[in-house]
C-alpha positions as CSV (number, residue, x, y, z in Angstrom):
1,M,95.8,86.4,63.6
2,N,99.3,87.1,64.2
3,T,101.7,86.8,61.5
4,A,104.0,84.9,64.0
5,I,101.2,82.5,65.2
6,Q,100.0,82.0,61.2
7,N,103.2,81.2,60.1
8,R,103.9,78.9,63.2
9,N,100.3,76.8,62.4
10,N,101.7,76.9,58.7
11,S,104.9,75.0,59.7
12,Y,103.4,72.9,61.9
13,T,100.7,71.7,59.4
14,N,103.0,71.2,56.6
15,L,105.0,68.9,58.5
16,N,106.0,65.7,56.4
17,L,104.8,62.0,57.6
18,S,105.8,58.7,55.6
19,R,103.8,57.9,52.5
20,R,102.0,55.4,54.6
21,L,101.2,57.2,57.3
22,K,99.7,60.0,55.1
23,E,97.5,57.1,53.3
24,T,96.6,55.9,56.6
25,L,95.3,59.4,57.8
26,L,93.6,60.3,54.9
27,V,91.4,57.2,55.1
28,I,90.6,58.4,58.7
29,E,89.9,61.7,57.7
30,E,87.6,60.6,54.6
31,Y,85.8,57.9,56.2
32,G,85.2,59.4,59.4
33,P,85.9,57.6,62.6
34,L,87.2,54.2,62.2
35,T,88.8,51.4,63.9
36,P,92.2,50.1,62.2
37,Q,89.9,46.7,61.4
38,Q,87.2,48.8,59.6
39,A,90.0,51.1,57.9
40,L,91.4,48.0,56.3
41,I,88.7,47.7,53.3
42,Y,89.9,51.1,52.3
43,F,93.3,50.0,51.2
44,H,93.2,48.3,48.0
45,D,96.9,46.6,48.4
46,N,95.7,43.8,51.0
47,R,97.8,45.0,53.4
48,P,97.7,42.7,56.7
49,I,96.2,44.3,59.7
50,N,99.4,44.5,61.8
51,T,100.6,47.2,59.3
52,V,97.4,49.1,59.8
53,Q,97.5,48.9,63.2
54,S,100.7,50.1,63.7
55,R,100.1,53.3,61.6
56,F,97.1,54.0,63.6
57,T,99.6,53.7,67.0
58,D,102.2,55.8,65.3
59,L,99.4,58.5,64.7
60,F,98.0,58.4,68.0
61,E,101.6,58.7,69.6
62,R,102.3,61.9,67.3
63,G,98.8,63.2,68.3
64,Y,97.4,63.4,64.7
65,I,94.2,60.8,65.8
66,K,92.7,60.1,69.2
67,P,90.0,57.6,70.5
68,I,86.9,58.6,70.6
69,M,85.2,55.3,71.9
70,S,85.4,51.4,71.9
71,Y,83.4,49.4,69.5
72,E,82.7,45.8,69.5
73,N,84.2,43.8,66.4
74,P,81.2,41.7,65.0
75,K,83.6,38.7,63.6
76,T,85.6,38.6,67.3
77,G,83.3,39.9,70.1
78,Q,86.3,42.0,71.1
79,P,86.4,45.6,71.6
80,N,88.4,48.0,69.0
81,T,89.1,51.1,69.7
82,V,87.4,53.9,67.4
83,Y,89.9,56.7,66.4
84,K,89.1,60.1,64.5
85,V,91.4,63.0,63.2
86,T,92.3,65.8,65.9
87,T,92.3,69.4,65.3
88,L,95.5,71.5,64.8
89,K,94.8,73.0,68.3
90,D,94.7,69.5,69.5
91,R,97.7,68.5,67.9
92,M,99.8,71.5,68.7
93,D,98.3,70.3,72.8
94,F,99.0,67.0,72.6
95,S,103.0,67.9,70.9
96,I,103.7,70.2,73.9
97,K,102.2,67.7,76.9
98,A,103.7,64.6,75.5
99,G,106.9,66.3,74.5
100,Q,107.3,67.4,78.4
101,A,106.1,64.1,79.5
102,W,108.8,62.3,77.8
103,T,111.3,64.6,78.5
104,D,110.8,64.3,82.2
105,R,110.8,60.7,82.0
106,I,114.1,60.9,80.1
107,K,115.5,62.9,82.7
108,E,114.5,60.5,85.6
109,L,115.5,57.4,83.7
110,E,119.0,59.2,83.4
111,N,119.0,60.1,86.9
112,D,118.8,56.6,87.8
113,F,121.3,55.2,85.7
114,Y,124.2,57.9,86.9
115,C,122.8,57.5,90.7
116,G,122.6,54.1,91.5
117,Q,124.4,50.7,91.9
118,L,122.5,48.9,88.9
119,S,122.7,45.6,87.7
120,N,124.3,45.4,84.0
121,D,120.5,44.0,83.1
122,T,119.0,47.0,84.8
123,Q,121.4,49.8,83.1
124,E,120.2,47.8,79.6
125,W,116.7,48.1,80.4
126,I,117.2,51.5,81.4
127,K,119.3,52.7,78.1
128,K,116.5,50.8,76.0
129,E,113.8,53.0,77.7
130,I,115.7,56.3,77.2
131,K,116.0,55.3,73.6
132,K,112.3,54.4,73.2
133,H,111.6,57.8,74.6
134,K,114.2,59.8,72.5
135,T,112.9,58.2,69.6
136,K,109.2,59.2,70.5
137,L,110.3,62.8,71.1
138,K,112.1,62.7,67.8
139,N,109.1,61.7,66.1
140,L,107.0,64.2,67.8
141,I,109.2,66.8,66.0
142,H,109.1,65.3,62.6
143,I,105.4,64.6,62.4
């Protein structure tokens, strides 16, 4: 493999995740495809489902996991999404596509903000949307 490509791949895989994100990712890697509800049993600190679900969402938005199917929760009868860990190539492809999509969306919102007669509420909404997409882009860079 080309040295430059190998160095790039090594840098990409060595990027830091927060401790909780790492824990969640390790549970998914170790115990196979899981729903957030199924993953709860592997955390010994009795954390609430909303903290686990938010970690799954964050890992998904960063390209570390991807949904593979729906699973009916036997307790609620509601469908739950089953996630699995992505490969390095999948993560890199996701980063490129998501980064481009979010950058394009930021440009669209900025054009709307500066080119039109907008109410104060609309301007505030656009500012929040721009901030949200910039945060997603920043999180994508700081995987």
